[in-house]
SENU-420871 format. One record per residue (C-alpha): x, y, z. Coordinates in steps of 0.2 Angstrom, whole numbers, plus 5000, padded with zeros to 4 digits. Layout:
BEGIN
XYZ...
This chain:
BEGIN
505950315045504250395045503650525032502150645031501250605016499950735012498550615007498850475021499750565035501250495045501750325039503150225032503350265014503050085008501450085019500750235010501250194992501350044981502550014968501150054955500950224963502750264960502650204943501150314939502250464944501350534959501650724961501350714980502850754990503450675006504050775022504750705039503750725055502050785060500550695067499450575056498150675047496350635052495550545038497150475031496650295034494950315026495650395011496950255008495550125012494450204999495850194986496250014990494449964989494150054972495849994966496350174963498150164959498349994967498249814961497249674969498849604975499249764984497749764996498249625008499949705010499149865017497849775028499049645036500449755043500649755062500549945065499250065071499050145054498749985045497449935058496550095055496650075036495949895038494549955049494050085037494249965022493049835030491749975032491449965013490749785016489049745023488949565028487249585036486249425035487649325025488249165030490049155035490649065019489649185008490349335017492149265016491949234997491349414995492749485005494049384996493449424979493949604982495849564983497149434983497449365000499349344999500849375011501549285026500349185038500349315051499849445039498449335032497849305050497749485053496749515038495549375043495449445060494849615053493649515042493049425058492749585068491749665053490749505051490349505069489849685069488649655054487949495062488149505081486849365085487449245072488949185082489149165101490549285102491749385091493249265097492249115091491949205074493849235072494149045076492848995063493549115049495349055052494848875051493848905035495249005027496548865032495448735024495248835008497048875007497348685003496348714987496948884982
């Protein structure tokens, strides 16, 4: 079931709000139907980045879902990071300091794919191709997972 959430546009209720938002007593209302409001993904991404009504543990859940709205949110969220001139490991550390990378393996892989895409945007000459970048980041993350 999809809802039109004034701040985020059309999305699944759980995609738009964390349990924290509900506990904070949001006065926004939900309505069925309609198109996604332009800018909704950016507003949610901004709130996630600034942890405005969200906890660090909520961020990956919103970035790792396999739907168009979450992909848009992730793309907008990553725009808050500038990895230009950073090494892969330094950029990855900077990225992972902002939130807790939790969830199922596929969700984590999607978040890392978004990171990889942004890293490549910031450093197009540093790695032969974006696909190579994704492979390297996934390998690093899997290795680091053993020590987390």
